[in-house]
C-alpha positions in Angstrom: -30.6 13.0 -15.8 -26.8 13.3 -16.0 -26.8 16.4 -13.7 -28.9 14.5 -11.1 -26.4 11.6 -11.1 -23.5 14.0 -10.5 -25.3 15.5 -7.6 -26.1 12.1 -6.1 -22.5 11.0 -6.4 -21.2 14.3 -4.9 -23.6 14.0 -1.9 -22.5 10.4 -1.3 -18.9 11.5 -1.4 -19.7 14.2 1.1 -21.4 11.7 3.4 -18.4 9.5 3.3 -16.1 12.4 4.0 -18.1 13.4 7.1 -18.3 9.9 8.4 -21.9 9.5 7.7 -21.4 6.7 5.3 -21.7 4.1 8.0 -24.9 5.8 9.3 -26.3 5.6 5.9 -25.4 1.9 5.6 -22.4 2.5 3.2 -19.4 0.8 4.8 -15.8 1.9 4.2 -15.2 -1.2 2.2 -18.0 -0.1 -0.2 -16.0 3.0 -0.7 -12.9 0.9 -1.5 -11.2 1.8 1.8 -10.0 -0.9 4.1 -10.2 -0.3 7.9 -7.2 1.5 9.3 -6.6 -1.1 12.0 -7.5 -4.8 12.2 -11.1 -5.3 13.5 -11.3 -7.5 16.6 -14.0 -10.1 16.0 -14.6 -10.5 19.7 -15.4 -6.9 20.5 -16.5 -5.3 17.2 -20.0 -4.0 16.8 -22.1 -4.5 13.7 -21.1 -1.0 12.4 -17.4 -1.8 12.9 -17.7 -5.1 11.1 -19.4 -3.4 8.2 -16.0 -1.7 7.5 -14.6 -5.0 6.4 -14.5 -5.9 2.7 -17.5 -7.9 1.5 -19.3 -7.4 4.9 -22.7 -5.8 4.8 -25.2 -5.4 7.6 -26.6 -9.0 7.3 -23.2 -10.6 7.4 -22.1 -8.3 10.3 -25.2 -9.3 12.2 -24.5 -13.0 11.5 -21.0 -12.6 12.8 -22.3 -11.0 16.0 -25.0 -13.8 16.4 -22.3 -16.5 15.8 -20.2 -14.9 18.5 -23.1 -14.8 20.9 -24.0 -18.5 20.2 -20.5 -20.0 20.2 -18.5 -17.7 22.4 -15.5 -15.6 21.4 -13.6 -16.3 18.3 -10.3 -18.1 19.1 -9.0 -17.8 15.6 -10.1 -15.7 12.6 -10.6 -19.0 10.6 -13.7 -19.6 12.7 -15.4 -17.0 10.5 -15.8 -19.8 8.0 -18.6 -21.1 10.3 -20.7 -18.0 9.7 -23.3 -18.3 6.9 -22.3 -16.2 3.9 -18.5 -16.4 4.6 -16.7 -18.9 2.4 -13.1 -19.4 1.4 -13.1 -16.5 -1.1 -14.6 -13.9 1.2 -12.5 -15.1 4.1 -9.3 -14.6 2.0 -10.3 -10.9 1.6 -11.2 -10.5 5.3 -8.2 -12.3 6.8 -5.7 -9.3 6.6 -8.2 -7.1 8.3 -9.4 -9.2 11.3 -8.0 -10.4 14.6 -9.4 -12.5 17.4 -7.6 -11.0 20.3 -8.9 -11.3 23.8 -10.3 -14.8 23.3 -10.0 -17.3 26.1 -8.4 -20.6 25.2 
């Protein structure tokens, strides 16, 4: 059993290293790595949003749906209107997001 666990962890590490982690549904945040550059809430895809801390596929889909329903984000604080994003999660997201390209 122990040997199997080591092999599983090694393969997951390899998948992350090859950039397959996102394809497998394991975001960079799950690996403990923040995104290299701030993620633009108005242009990001579900996959790009999953790179953010505490954002899985469902939350990423909710952010995209919120953007579709309400238009572009004017400020990152508007993320608080997305189901599943409260103050605590927002504090973790704030350094990694931007809302550029929004129309006033």
